[in-house]
All heavy atoms as a GROMACS GRO file, in nm:
protein
  565
    1MET      N    1   0.620  -4.734  -0.711
    1MET     CA    2   0.606  -4.724  -0.567
    1MET      C    3   0.734  -4.770  -0.498
    1MET      O    4   0.792  -4.870  -0.536
    1MET     CB    5   0.492  -4.814  -0.520
    1MET     CG    6   0.371  -4.743  -0.478
    1MET     SD    7   0.258  -4.866  -0.405
    1MET     CE    8   0.140  -4.760  -0.343
    2THR      N    9   0.771  -4.699  -0.395
    2THR     CA   10   0.889  -4.738  -0.318
    2THR      C   11   0.851  -4.839  -0.210
    2THR      O   12   0.732  -4.858  -0.182
    2THR     CB   13   0.953  -4.615  -0.249
    2THR    OG1   14   0.862  -4.566  -0.152
    2THR    CG2   15   0.987  -4.507  -0.350
    3ARG      N   16   0.950  -4.898  -0.150
    3ARG     CA   17   0.924  -4.990  -0.039
    3ARG      C   18   0.850  -4.918   0.073
    3ARG      O   19   0.758  -4.972   0.132
    3ARG     CB   20   1.054  -5.045   0.018
    3ARG     CG   21   1.113  -5.156  -0.059
    3ARG     CD   22   1.234  -5.208   0.016
    3ARG     NE   23   1.294  -5.315  -0.058
    3ARG     CZ   24   1.397  -5.383  -0.017
    3ARG    NH1   25   1.454  -5.353   0.098
    3ARG    NH2   26   1.447  -5.479  -0.088
    4GLN      N   27   0.894  -4.793   0.101
    4GLN     CA   28   0.829  -4.718   0.209
    4GLN      C   29   0.682  -4.691   0.175
    4GLN      O   30   0.596  -4.699   0.262
    4GLN     CB   31   0.902  -4.588   0.237
    4GLN     CG   32   0.852  -4.521   0.364
    4GLN     CD   33   0.931  -4.400   0.400
    4GLN    OE1   34   0.899  -4.290   0.355
    4GLN    NE2   35   1.036  -4.418   0.479
    5ASP      N   36   0.653  -4.661   0.048
    5ASP     CA   37   0.513  -4.641   0.007
    5ASP      C   38   0.432  -4.768   0.030
    5ASP      O   39   0.320  -4.763   0.081
    5ASP     CB   40   0.504  -4.602  -0.142
    5ASP     CG   41   0.559  -4.464  -0.169
    5ASP    OD1   42   0.563  -4.379  -0.078
    5ASP    OD2   43   0.599  -4.440  -0.286
    6ASP      N   44   0.488  -4.882  -0.009
    6ASP     CA   45   0.421  -5.011   0.013
    6ASP      C   46   0.398  -5.034   0.162
    6ASP      O   47   0.292  -5.080   0.204
    6ASP     CB   48   0.503  -5.127  -0.044
    6ASP     CG   49   0.504  -5.129  -0.196
    6ASP    OD1   50   0.414  -5.069  -0.258
    6ASP    OD2   51   0.597  -5.190  -0.252
    7PHE      N   52   0.500  -5.002   0.241
    7PHE     CA   53   0.491  -5.021   0.385
    7PHE      C   54   0.382  -4.933   0.445
    7PHE      O   55   0.299  -4.980   0.524
    7PHE     CB   56   0.626  -4.993   0.452
    7PHE     CG   57   0.623  -5.010   0.600
    7PHE    CD1   58   0.615  -5.136   0.656
    7PHE    CD2   59   0.626  -4.899   0.684
    7PHE    CE1   60   0.610  -5.153   0.794
    7PHE    CE2   61   0.621  -4.915   0.821
    7PHE     CZ   62   0.613  -5.041   0.876
    8LEU      N   63   0.378  -4.806   0.408
    8LEU     CA   64   0.279  -4.714   0.462
    8LEU      C   65   0.137  -4.753   0.422
    8LEU      O   66   0.043  -4.740   0.500
    8LEU     CB   67   0.310  -4.570   0.421
    8LEU     CG   68   0.438  -4.512   0.482
    8LEU    CD1   69   0.465  -4.374   0.425
    8LEU    CD2   70   0.430  -4.509   0.633
    9LYS      N   71   0.122  -4.802   0.301
    9LYS     CA   72  -0.009  -4.850   0.256
    9LYS      C   73  -0.054  -4.968   0.343
    9LYS      O   74  -0.168  -4.976   0.388
    9LYS     CB   75  -0.003  -4.891   0.109
    9LYS     CG   76  -0.134  -4.934   0.051
    9LYS     CD   77  -0.121  -4.967  -0.096
    9LYS     CE   78  -0.251  -5.020  -0.151
    9LYS     NZ   79  -0.240  -5.060  -0.291
   10GLY      N   80   0.037  -5.062   0.368
   10GLY     CA   81   0.007  -5.177   0.453
   10GLY      C   82  -0.021  -5.134   0.596
   10GLY      O   83  -0.112  -5.188   0.661
   11LEU      N   84   0.054  -5.035   0.645
   11LEU     CA   85   0.033  -4.987   0.781
   11LEU      C   86  -0.104  -4.922   0.795
   11LEU      O   87  -0.172  -4.940   0.896
   11LEU     CB   88   0.145  -4.889   0.820
   11LEU     CG   89   0.148  -4.844   0.965
   11LEU    CD1   90   0.165  -4.964   1.060
   11LEU    CD2   91   0.261  -4.743   0.986
   12ALA      N   92  -0.147  -4.849   0.693
   12ALA     CA   93  -0.281  -4.789   0.695
   12ALA      C   94  -0.388  -4.897   0.707
   12ALA      O   95  -0.486  -4.880   0.780
   12ALA     CB   96  -0.302  -4.704   0.570
   13THR      N   97  -0.369  -5.007   0.638
   13THR     CA   98  -0.463  -5.118   0.646
   13THR      C   99  -0.464  -5.177   0.788
   13THR      O  100  -0.570  -5.203   0.844
   13THR     CB  101  -0.427  -5.227   0.543
   13THR    OG1  102  -0.434  -5.170   0.412
   13THR    CG2  103  -0.521  -5.345   0.552
   14ILE      N  104  -0.347  -5.197   0.845
   14ILE     CA  105  -0.336  -5.251   0.980
   14ILE      C  106  -0.404  -5.158   1.081
   14ILE      O  107  -0.475  -5.204   1.171
   14ILE     CB  108  -0.188  -5.275   1.017
   14ILE    CG1  109  -0.132  -5.391   0.935
   14ILE    CG2  110  -0.173  -5.302   1.167
   14ILE    CD1  111   0.018  -5.404   0.938
   15LEU      N  112  -0.380  -5.028   1.066
   15LEU     CA  113  -0.436  -4.931   1.159
   15LEU      C  114  -0.584  -4.902   1.133
   15LEU      O  115  -0.648  -4.832   1.211
   15LEU     CB  116  -0.357  -4.799   1.152
   15LEU     CG  117  -0.213  -4.805   1.202
   15LEU    CD1  118  -0.141  -4.675   1.170
   15LEU    CD2  119  -0.210  -4.834   1.350
   16GLU      N  120  -0.633  -4.957   1.024
   16GLU     CA  121  -0.774  -4.939   0.986
   16GLU      C  122  -0.809  -4.792   0.973
   16GLU      O  123  -0.908  -4.744   1.028
   16GLU     CB  124  -0.866  -5.009   1.085
   16GLU     CG  125  -0.842  -5.158   1.092
   16GLU     CD  126  -0.924  -5.228   1.200
   16GLU    OE1  127  -0.990  -5.161   1.281
   16GLU    OE2  128  -0.921  -5.352   1.201
   17CYS      N  129  -0.724  -4.719   0.900
   17CYS     CA  130  -0.749  -4.577   0.877
   17CYS      C  131  -0.712  -4.544   0.734
   17CYS      O  132  -0.649  -4.623   0.664
   17CYS     CB  133  -0.669  -4.491   0.974
   17CYS     SG  134  -0.492  -4.494   0.948
   18GLY      N  135  -0.750  -4.428   0.690
   18GLY     CA  136  -0.716  -4.385   0.555
   18GLY      C  137  -0.568  -4.358   0.541
   18GLY      O  138  -0.503  -4.311   0.634
   19GLY      N  139  -0.516  -4.386   0.425
   19GLY     CA  140  -0.374  -4.367   0.398
   19GLY      C  141  -0.326  -4.225   0.418
   19GLY      O  142  -0.210  -4.201   0.450
   20GLU      N  143  -0.416  -4.127   0.400
   20GLU     CA  144  -0.377  -3.987   0.417
   20GLU      C  145  -0.343  -3.953   0.562
   20GLU      O  146  -0.276  -3.855   0.589
   20GLU     CB  147  -0.487  -3.893   0.366
   20GLU     CG  148  -0.612  -3.889   0.450
   20GLU     CD  149  -0.709  -4.004   0.429
   20GLU    OE1  150  -0.689  -4.085   0.336
   20GLU    OE2  151  -0.806  -4.012   0.505
   21LYS      N  152  -0.385  -4.036   0.654
   21LYS     CA  153  -0.355  -4.015   0.796
   21LYS      C  154  -0.220  -4.073   0.836
   21LYS      O  155  -0.166  -4.039   0.942
   21LYS     CB  156  -0.463  -4.077   0.885
   21LYS     CG  157  -0.597  -4.009   0.874
   21LYS     CD  158  -0.697  -4.072   0.968
   21LYS     CE  159  -0.830  -4.002   0.960
   21LYS     NZ  160  -0.927  -4.062   1.054
   22VAL      N  161  -0.166  -4.162   0.755
   22VAL     CA  162  -0.040  -4.230   0.788
   22VAL      C  163   0.076  -4.148   0.734
   22VAL      O  164   0.129  -4.174   0.626
   22VAL     CB  165  -0.039  -4.375   0.734
   22VAL    CG1  166   0.090  -4.445   0.772
   22VAL    CG2  167  -0.158  -4.451   0.789
   23VAL      N  168   0.112  -4.046   0.812
   23VAL     CA  169   0.224  -3.958   0.780
   23VAL      C  170   0.324  -3.967   0.896
   23VAL      O  171   0.286  -4.003   1.008
   23VAL     CB  172   0.177  -3.812   0.759
   23VAL    CG1  173   0.090  -3.804   0.634
   23VAL    CG2  174   0.103  -3.759   0.880
   24PRO      N  175   0.450  -3.936   0.871
   24PRO     CA  176   0.553  -3.958   0.973
   24PRO      C  177   0.524  -3.899   1.111
   24PRO      O  178   0.553  -3.964   1.212
   24PRO     CB  179   0.678  -3.895   0.911
   24PRO     CG  180   0.658  -3.916   0.764
   24PRO     CD  181   0.509  -3.893   0.744
   25ASP      N  182   0.466  -3.782   1.119
   25ASP     CA  183   0.446  -3.722   1.251
   25ASP      C  184   0.315  -3.763   1.318
   25ASP      O  185   0.284  -3.718   1.429
   25ASP     CB  186   0.456  -3.570   1.244
   25ASP     CG  187   0.350  -3.506   1.156
   25ASP    OD1  188   0.291  -3.577   1.073
   25ASP    OD2  189   0.326  -3.384   1.171
   26ALA      N  190   0.238  -3.851   1.255
   26ALA     CA  191   0.112  -3.897   1.312
   26ALA      C  192   0.136  -3.985   1.435
   26ALA      O  193   0.223  -4.072   1.434
   26ALA     CB  194   0.031  -3.974   1.208
   27VAL      N  195   0.059  -3.961   1.540
   27VAL     CA  196   0.066  -4.041   1.663
   27VAL      C  197  -0.020  -4.165   1.642
   27VAL      O  198  -0.139  -4.155   1.610
   27VAL     CB  199   0.019  -3.960   1.785
   27VAL    CG1  200   0.019  -4.046   1.910
   27VAL    CG2  201   0.107  -3.837   1.804
   28LEU      N  202   0.039  -4.281   1.659
   28LEU     CA  203  -0.028  -4.408   1.628
   28LEU      C  204  -0.162  -4.424   1.697
   28LEU      O  205  -0.261  -4.460   1.634
   28LEU     CB  206   0.064  -4.526   1.663
   28LEU     CG  207   0.191  -4.535   1.579
   28LEU    CD1  208   0.288  -4.632   1.642
   28LEU    CD2  209   0.158  -4.576   1.437
   29GLU      N  210  -0.168  -4.398   1.826
   29GLU     CA  211  -0.291  -4.419   1.901
   29GLU      C  212  -0.402  -4.321   1.861
   29GLU      O  213  -0.518  -4.346   1.888
   29GLU     CB  214  -0.264  -4.411   2.050
   29GLU     CG  215  -0.182  -4.528   2.099
   29GLU     CD  216  -0.156  -4.525   2.249
   29GLU    OE1  217  -0.187  -4.424   2.314
   29GLU    OE2  218  -0.103  -4.624   2.299
   30GLU      N  219  -0.365  -4.212   1.794
   30GLU     CA  220  -0.464  -4.113   1.753
   30GLU      C  221  -0.523  -4.143   1.615
   30GLU      O  222  -0.629  -4.091   1.582
   30GLU     CB  223  -0.404  -3.973   1.754
   30GLU     CG  224  -0.370  -3.924   1.893
   30GLU     CD  225  -0.302  -3.788   1.894
   30GLU    OE1  226  -0.288  -3.726   1.786
   30GLU    OE2  227  -0.264  -3.743   2.003
   31ILE      N  228  -0.452  -4.221   1.535
   31ILE     CA  229  -0.499  -4.242   1.397
   31ILE      C  230  -0.558  -4.380   1.372
   31ILE      O  231  -0.615  -4.403   1.266
   31ILE     CB  232  -0.388  -4.214   1.293
   31ILE    CG1  233  -0.269  -4.311   1.309
   31ILE    CG2  234  -0.343  -4.071   1.298
   31ILE    CD1  235  -0.170  -4.306   1.195
   32GLY      N  236  -0.543  -4.470   1.466
   32GLY     CA  237  -0.597  -4.603   1.438
   32GLY      C  238  -0.579  -4.698   1.554
   32GLY      O  239  -0.549  -4.658   1.667
   33THR      N  240  -0.597  -4.823   1.525
   33THR     CA  241  -0.589  -4.927   1.625
   33THR      C  242  -0.445  -4.975   1.638
   33THR      O  243  -0.397  -5.053   1.557
   33THR     CB  244  -0.679  -5.046   1.582
   33THR    OG1  245  -0.809  -4.997   1.555
   33THR    CG2  246  -0.686  -5.151   1.689
   34TRP      N  247  -0.374  -4.926   1.741
   34TRP     CA  248  -0.237  -4.970   1.765
   34TRP      C  249  -0.236  -5.050   1.894
   34TRP      O  250  -0.238  -4.996   2.004
   34TRP     CB  251  -0.143  -4.850   1.775
   34TRP     CG  252   0.002  -4.890   1.783
   34TRP    CD1  253   0.087  -4.871   1.888
   34TRP    CD2  254   0.080  -4.956   1.682
   34TRP    NE1  255   0.211  -4.921   1.860
   34TRP    CE2  256   0.210  -4.974   1.733
   34TRP    CE3  257   0.053  -5.002   1.555
   34TRP    CZ2  258   0.312  -5.035   1.661
   34TRP    CZ3  259   0.154  -5.063   1.483
   34TRP    CH2  260   0.281  -5.078   1.536
   35ASP      N  261  -0.240  -5.182   1.878
   35ASP     CA  262  -0.244  -5.272   1.992
   35ASP      C  263  -0.153  -5.390   1.962
   35ASP      O  264  -0.079  -5.388   1.864
   35ASP     CB  265  -0.388  -5.317   2.020
   35ASP     CG  266  -0.456  -5.380   1.898
   35ASP    OD1  267  -0.387  -5.415   1.799
   35ASP    OD2  268  -0.579  -5.394   1.900
   36SER      N  269  -0.157  -5.492   2.047
   36SER     CA  270  -0.066  -5.606   2.028
   36SER      C  271  -0.088  -5.675   1.893
   36SER      O  272   0.008  -5.719   1.830
   36SER     CB  273  -0.080  -5.705   2.143
   36SER     OG  274  -0.212  -5.752   2.154
   37MET      N  275  -0.213  -5.683   1.848
   37MET     CA  276  -0.239  -5.744   1.717
   37MET      C  277  -0.181  -5.658   1.605
   37MET      O  278  -0.125  -5.710   1.509
   37MET     CB  279  -0.389  -5.764   1.696
   37MET     CG  280  -0.420  -5.836   1.565
   37MET     SD  281  -0.338  -5.996   1.548
   37MET     CE  282  -0.447  -6.095   1.643
   38GLY      N  283  -0.190  -5.526   1.621
   38GLY     CA  284  -0.130  -5.436   1.522
   38GLY      C  285   0.020  -5.453   1.515
   38GLY      O  286   0.078  -5.450   1.406
   39VAL      N  287   0.083  -5.472   1.629
   39VAL     CA  288   0.228  -5.493   1.633
   39VAL      C  289   0.263  -5.623   1.561
   39VAL      O  290   0.355  -5.626   1.478
   39VAL     CB  291   0.280  -5.494   1.779
   39VAL    CG1  292   0.426  -5.541   1.784
   39VAL    CG2  293   0.266  -5.356   1.841
   40VAL      N  294   0.190  -5.730   1.588
   40VAL     CA  295   0.217  -5.859   1.523
   40VAL      C  296   0.199  -5.847   1.372
   40VAL      O  297   0.282  -5.894   1.294
   40VAL     CB  298   0.126  -5.970   1.582
   40VAL    CG1  299   0.134  -6.097   1.499
   40VAL    CG2  300   0.163  -5.998   1.726
   41GLN      N  301   0.092  -5.780   1.330
   41GLN     CA  302   0.068  -5.762   1.186
   41GLN      C  303   0.178  -5.677   1.124
   41GLN      O  304   0.220  -5.702   1.010
   41GLN     CB  305  -0.068  -5.698   1.163
   41GLN     CG  306  -0.184  -5.789   1.197
   41GLN     CD  307  -0.317  -5.717   1.187
   41GLN    OE1  308  -0.332  -5.606   1.237
   41GLN    NE2  309  -0.412  -5.780   1.120
   42THR      N  310   0.225  -5.577   1.197
   42THR     CA  311   0.331  -5.491   1.145
   42THR      C  312   0.463  -5.566   1.136
   42THR      O  313   0.541  -5.545   1.041
   42THR     CB  314   0.345  -5.363   1.231
   42THR    OG1  315   0.217  -5.297   1.235
   42THR    CG2  316   0.448  -5.268   1.174
   43LEU      N  317   0.490  -5.656   1.229
   43LEU     CA  318   0.609  -5.740   1.220
   43LEU      C  319   0.606  -5.821   1.090
   43LEU      O  320   0.708  -5.832   1.020
   43LEU     CB  321   0.618  -5.835   1.340
   43LEU     CG  322   0.654  -5.772   1.474
   43LEU    CD1  323   0.633  -5.872   1.586
   43LEU    CD2  324   0.796  -5.720   1.473
   44ALA      N  325   0.491  -5.877   1.058
   44ALA     CA  326   0.477  -5.955   0.934
   44ALA      C  327   0.493  -5.864   0.812
   44ALA      O  328   0.556  -5.903   0.712
   44ALA     CB  329   0.342  -6.025   0.931
   45LEU      N  330   0.438  -5.742   0.819
   45LEU     CA  331   0.451  -5.648   0.708
   45LEU      C  332   0.596  -5.608   0.685
   45LEU      O  333   0.642  -5.601   0.571
   45LEU     CB  334   0.365  -5.524   0.737
   45LEU     CG  335   0.369  -5.412   0.634
   45LEU    CD1  336   0.310  -5.459   0.500
   45LEU    CD2  337   0.294  -5.289   0.685
   46ILE      N  338   0.670  -5.583   0.792
   46ILE     CA  339   0.812  -5.549   0.779
   46ILE      C  340   0.888  -5.662   0.711
   46ILE      O  341   0.970  -5.639   0.622
   46ILE     CB  342   0.873  -5.515   0.917
   46ILE    CG1  343   0.813  -5.385   0.970
   46ILE    CG2  344   1.025  -5.507   0.909
   46ILE    CD1  345   0.845  -5.356   1.116
   47ASP      N  346   0.860  -5.785   0.751
   47ASP     CA  347   0.925  -5.900   0.689
   47ASP      C  348   0.889  -5.908   0.541
   47ASP      O  349   0.976  -5.931   0.457
   47ASP     CB  350   0.884  -6.028   0.762
   47ASP     CG  351   0.956  -6.150   0.709
   47ASP    OD1  352   1.074  -6.140   0.668
   47ASP    OD2  353   0.895  -6.258   0.709
   48GLU      N  354   0.763  -5.884   0.509
   48GLU     CA  355   0.717  -5.892   0.370
   48GLU      C  356   0.778  -5.783   0.283
   48GLU      O  357   0.826  -5.809   0.172
   48GLU     CB  358   0.565  -5.881   0.367
   48GLU     CG  359   0.504  -5.885   0.229
   48GLU     CD  360   0.353  -5.866   0.233
   48GLU    OE1  361   0.288  -5.913   0.328
   48GLU    OE2  362   0.301  -5.803   0.140
   49VAL      N  363   0.778  -5.660   0.332
   49VAL     CA  364   0.823  -5.546   0.251
   49VAL      C  365   0.975  -5.530   0.252
   49VAL      O  366   1.036  -5.506   0.149
   49VAL     CB  367   0.754  -5.415   0.297
   49VAL    CG1  368   0.811  -5.294   0.224
   49VAL    CG2  369   0.603  -5.424   0.277
   50TYR      N  370   1.034  -5.542   0.370
   50TYR     CA  371   1.178  -5.516   0.384
   50TYR      C  372   1.263  -5.642   0.397
   50TYR      O  373   1.386  -5.633   0.394
   50TYR     CB  374   1.204  -5.426   0.506
   50TYR     CG  375   1.151  -5.287   0.490
   50TYR    CD1  376   1.030  -5.248   0.548
   50TYR    CD2  377   1.222  -5.192   0.417
   50TYR    CE1  378   0.981  -5.119   0.534
   50TYR    CE2  379   1.174  -5.063   0.402
   50TYR     CZ  380   1.053  -5.027   0.461
   50TYR     OH  381   1.006  -4.900   0.446
   51GLY      N  382   1.198  -5.757   0.419
   51GLY     CA  383   1.275  -5.881   0.434
   51GLY      C  384   1.356  -5.882   0.562
   51GLY      O  385   1.463  -5.942   0.567
   52ARG      N  386   1.306  -5.815   0.665
   52ARG     CA  387   1.376  -5.803   0.793
   52ARG      C  388   1.290  -5.858   0.906
   52ARG      O  389   1.169  -5.848   0.902
   52ARG     CB  390   1.404  -5.656   0.826
   52ARG     CG  391   1.487  -5.584   0.725
   52ARG     CD  392   1.523  -5.442   0.768
   52ARG     NE  393   1.613  -5.451   0.883
   52ARG     CZ  394   1.589  -5.397   1.001
   52ARG    NH1  395   1.480  -5.329   1.022
   52ARG    NH2  396   1.674  -5.410   1.100
   53VAL      N  397   1.357  -5.910   1.006
   53VAL     CA  398   1.291  -5.951   1.130
   53VAL      C  399   1.337  -5.851   1.236
   53VAL      O  400   1.456  -5.830   1.253
   53VAL     CB  401   1.331  -6.095   1.170
   53VAL    CG1  402   1.270  -6.132   1.304
   53VAL    CG2  403   1.288  -6.193   1.061
   54VAL      N  404   1.240  -5.788   1.301
   54VAL     CA  405   1.274  -5.686   1.400
   54VAL      C  406   1.217  -5.722   1.537
   54VAL      O  407   1.130  -5.810   1.549
   54VAL     CB  408   1.223  -5.546   1.358
   54VAL    CG1  409   1.286  -5.504   1.226
   54VAL    CG2  410   1.072  -5.543   1.347
   55ASP      N  411   1.264  -5.653   1.638
   55ASP     CA  412   1.221  -5.674   1.775
   55ASP      C  413   1.081  -5.617   1.796
   55ASP      O  414   1.057  -5.499   1.773
   55ASP     CB  415   1.321  -5.607   1.869
   55ASP     CG  416   1.284  -5.620   2.014
   55ASP    OD1  417   1.221  -5.721   2.052
   55ASP    OD2  418   1.320  -5.529   2.092
   56GLY      N  419   0.990  -5.701   1.838
   56GLY     CA  420   0.852  -5.657   1.862
   56GLY      C  421   0.844  -5.550   1.969
   56GLY      O  422   0.757  -5.463   1.963
   57ARG      N  423   0.934  -5.554   2.067
   57ARG     CA  424   0.933  -5.454   2.173
   57ARG      C  425   0.961  -5.314   2.117
   57ARG      O  426   0.902  -5.215   2.159
   57ARG     CB  427   1.035  -5.490   2.280
   57ARG     CG  428   1.039  -5.397   2.398
   57ARG     CD  429   0.901  -5.371   2.444
   57ARG     NE  430   0.887  -5.392   2.586
   57ARG     CZ  431   0.772  -5.376   2.647
   57ARG    NH1  432   0.666  -5.344   2.580
   57ARG    NH2  433   0.761  -5.394   2.774
   58ALA      N  434   1.051  -5.306   2.022
   58ALA     CA  435   1.082  -5.178   1.960
   58ALA      C  436   0.959  -5.120   1.889
   58ALA      O  437   0.934  -5.000   1.894
   58ALA     CB  438   1.198  -5.192   1.861
   59LEU      N  439   0.883  -5.208   1.826
   59LEU     CA  440   0.759  -5.162   1.763
   59LEU      C  441   0.658  -5.119   1.868
   59LEU      O  442   0.592  -5.016   1.854
   59LEU     CB  443   0.697  -5.273   1.678
   59LEU     CG  444   0.743  -5.283   1.535
   59LEU    CD1  445   0.670  -5.394   1.464
   59LEU    CD2  446   0.724  -5.153   1.461
   60TRP      N  447   0.642  -5.199   1.971
   60TRP     CA  448   0.544  -5.169   2.077
   60TRP      C  449   0.573  -5.033   2.139
   60TRP      O  450   0.483  -4.958   2.175
   60TRP     CB  451   0.545  -5.278   2.182
   60TRP     CG  452   0.442  -5.257   2.286
   60TRP    CD1  453   0.464  -5.222   2.417
   60TRP    CD2  454   0.301  -5.268   2.273
   60TRP    NE1  455   0.344  -5.211   2.483
   60TRP    CE2  456   0.242  -5.238   2.396
   60TRP    CE3  457   0.217  -5.299   2.166
   60TRP    CZ2  458   0.105  -5.239   2.418
   60TRP    CZ3  459   0.079  -5.301   2.187
   60TRP    CH2  460   0.025  -5.271   2.311
   61ASP      N  461   0.701  -4.998   2.152
   61ASP     CA  462   0.741  -4.872   2.213
   61ASP      C  463   0.727  -4.753   2.117
   61ASP      O  464   0.742  -4.638   2.160
   61ASP     CB  465   0.885  -4.881   2.263
   61ASP     CG  466   0.899  -4.974   2.383
   61ASP    OD1  467   0.796  -5.004   2.449
   61ASP    OD2  468   1.012  -5.019   2.409
   62SER      N  469   0.699  -4.779   1.991
   62SER     CA  470   0.683  -4.671   1.893
   62SER      C  471   0.561  -4.586   1.926
   62SER      O  472   0.456  -4.639   1.962
   62SER     CB  473   0.669  -4.729   1.753
   62SER     OG  474   0.785  -4.798   1.714
   63LYS      N  475   0.577  -4.457   1.911
   63LYS     CA  476   0.468  -4.363   1.938
   63LYS      C  477   0.412  -4.300   1.810
   63LYS      O  478   0.296  -4.263   1.805
   63LYS     CB  479   0.515  -4.251   2.032
   63LYS     CG  480   0.569  -4.300   2.164
   63LYS     CD  481   0.462  -4.367   2.246
   63LYS     CE  482   0.519  -4.414   2.379
   63LYS     NZ  483   0.456  -4.531   2.430
   64THR      N  484   0.499  -4.285   1.710
   64THR     CA  485   0.458  -4.220   1.586
   64THR      C  486   0.486  -4.311   1.466
   64THR      O  487   0.559  -4.410   1.478
   64THR     CB  488   0.534  -4.088   1.564
   64THR    OG1  489   0.673  -4.119   1.545
   64THR    CG2  490   0.516  -3.992   1.679
   65VAL      N  491   0.429  -4.274   1.354
   65VAL     CA  492   0.456  -4.347   1.230
   65VAL      C  493   0.605  -4.341   1.199
   65VAL      O  494   0.665  -4.440   1.155
   65VAL     CB  495   0.370  -4.293   1.114
   65VAL    CG1  496   0.412  -4.353   0.981
   65VAL    CG2  497   0.222  -4.320   1.141
   66ALA      N  498   0.669  -4.227   1.224
   66ALA     CA  499   0.813  -4.214   1.200
   66ALA      C  500   0.893  -4.315   1.282
   66ALA      O  501   0.990  -4.373   1.233
   66ALA     CB  502   0.860  -4.072   1.230
   67ASP      N  503   0.850  -4.338   1.408
   67ASP     CA  504   0.917  -4.438   1.492
   67ASP      C  505   0.907  -4.577   1.428
   67ASP      O  506   1.004  -4.653   1.428
   67ASP     CB  507   0.854  -4.443   1.631
   67ASP     CG  508   0.874  -4.316   1.713
   67ASP    OD1  509   0.966  -4.238   1.683
   67ASP    OD2  510   0.794  -4.295   1.806
   68VAL      N  511   0.790  -4.609   1.377
   68VAL     CA  512   0.769  -4.740   1.314
   68VAL      C  513   0.856  -4.753   1.189
   68VAL      O  514   0.918  -4.857   1.166
   68VAL     CB  515   0.620  -4.762   1.280
   68VAL    CG1  516   0.601  -4.892   1.203
   68VAL    CG2  517   0.537  -4.764   1.407
   69ILE      N  518   0.863  -4.647   1.110
   69ILE     CA  519   0.948  -4.649   0.989
   69ILE      C  520   1.093  -4.672   1.027
   69ILE      O  521   1.163  -4.751   0.962
   69ILE     CB  522   0.931  -4.518   0.909
   69ILE    CG1  523   0.789  -4.510   0.850
   69ILE    CG2  524   1.036  -4.509   0.798
   69ILE    CD1  525   0.755  -4.375   0.790
   70LYS      N  526   1.141  -4.607   1.132
   70LYS     CA  527   1.279  -4.625   1.176
   70LYS      C  528   1.306  -4.770   1.214
   70LYS      O  529   1.410  -4.826   1.179
   70LYS     CB  530   1.310  -4.533   1.294
   70LYS     CG  531   1.326  -4.389   1.258
   70LYS     CD  532   1.350  -4.305   1.381
   70LYS     CE  533   1.346  -4.158   1.347
   70LYS     NZ  534   1.355  -4.073   1.466
   71VAL      N  535   1.213  -4.831   1.285
   71VAL     CA  536   1.228  -4.971   1.322
   71VAL      C  537   1.228  -5.058   1.197
   71VAL      O  538   1.314  -5.146   1.180
   71VAL     CB  539   1.117  -5.016   1.420
   71VAL    CG1  540   1.121  -5.168   1.443
   71VAL    CG2  541   1.128  -4.942   1.552
   72ALA      N  542   1.134  -5.032   1.108
   72ALA     CA  543   1.120  -5.113   0.986
   72ALA      C  544   1.244  -5.106   0.898
   72ALA      O  545   1.288  -5.207   0.843
   72ALA     CB  546   0.997  -5.069   0.907
   73GLU      N  547   1.299  -4.986   0.886
   73GLU     CA  548   1.413  -4.966   0.796
   73GLU      C  549   1.547  -4.986   0.865
   73GLU      O  550   1.652  -4.980   0.800
   73GLU     CB  551   1.405  -4.826   0.734
   73GLU     CG  552   1.285  -4.812   0.642
   73GLU     CD  553   1.274  -4.676   0.576
   73GLU    OE1  554   1.345  -4.582   0.619
   73GLU    OE2  555   1.194  -4.664   0.482
   74GLY      N  556   1.542  -5.009   0.997
   74GLY     CA  557   1.666  -5.032   1.070
   74GLY      C  558   1.748  -4.906   1.091
   74GLY      O  559   1.870  -4.912   1.105
   75SER      N  560   1.681  -4.793   1.091
   75SER     CA  561   1.751  -4.664   1.108
   75SER      C  562   1.780  -4.635   1.253
   75SER      O  563   1.710  -4.671   1.342
   75SER     CB  564   1.666  -4.550   1.052
   75SER     OG  565   1.632  -4.575   0.919
   0.00000   0.00000   0.00000
């Protein structure tokens, strides 16, 4: 498994949805629970998987799974 695979699996858990729904073009609000608690949990997941600390505002502004991946990977 790659880091991104680990991250997407964790994100599916945070969003409380099946992993098959967590694809790059998926809109966060349509596939699961994307709220302030989800952002905080995702910040912790990014630190765990990528060893990075990122800006919570950048995550909050994310609309799609691809946006979250970009923030997580620093792209």
